[in-house]
N, C-alpha and C positions, 0 to 999 in steps of 0.2 A: 332207353330211357333212364341214363342215371345220372345224378344227381346230386345236389349237394345232400339234401333229404335224403334219400337212400341210401348214401354212405354214411352215416353220421347214426352212431350206436344209439344216441338218447332222440331218435327219432320218433318214440311214443310205441317202440313193438313192446316194450313189455305190458302183458294182460292188464294190469290194473295199477294203477298210480298209488306211489309210494311204498311199493312192497309190500302193500298188505295181502288179506286173505285175496286167492284164485276163485273166481265163479266158473262154478261147476255145471251151468248153465252158458256158460260164455258161445262155447263153437253151437249151438242149437240155437244162442240170440242171431249170432252170427250168420248163420245161413239162411232162417227169417230175412236179416236184413238183407241181402245179396239178393234173395229171391227178390224183394216187394221193391229193392231201388234198381233194380235189374226189369220190371216189368215197369214201372214208369216211366224210366231213361231212356227204354230201348229205340224207340220212336224218333225220338228226339239225337239222340245221338248218332241214328243212323248213318252220322258223315265217316265215324273211328271205324278202325280195324275191329278184328275178334280180339286182340291180344289188348289192345289201347279199352276200349269197352270195358274188358275185364278187369284190366286194371285200375281202372276209372271207378268202378262199381266197387270194388274189393278194396279201396281208399276211403270209400265212402261210408262203408261199413264198417270198417276198423275207425274210424271218424265217431260215427254217431255211438259204436261200444266204449270207445275212451272218455268220450262226453260225459253218456250215462252213468258210468264207472265214477267218474268226475263229483257230479250233480248227488251219488248214491252217499258217496262218504262225502261230501261236505253238509249235506243238511243233516240236520238231527231227526232220529227217530221220536217220537213219542213213546213215550214207555208207557205200557197197557196196564 
């Protein structure tokens, strides 16, 4: 399953947008997202092979992490 996105070095593989500070809880959140997405989609995606399903879940978890990171960086936090 190699496509343009897989060959693109700027495909979003960076763990945080814009080269900012890394999120120390990223791996924990990623594992939680994977477990949640996998549980929700397993029945609906039973036609996929195990490898295809794992790739789909991983892609969705990474996308969710990137969007959360972008949202956190773009919205100012109120000061206490």
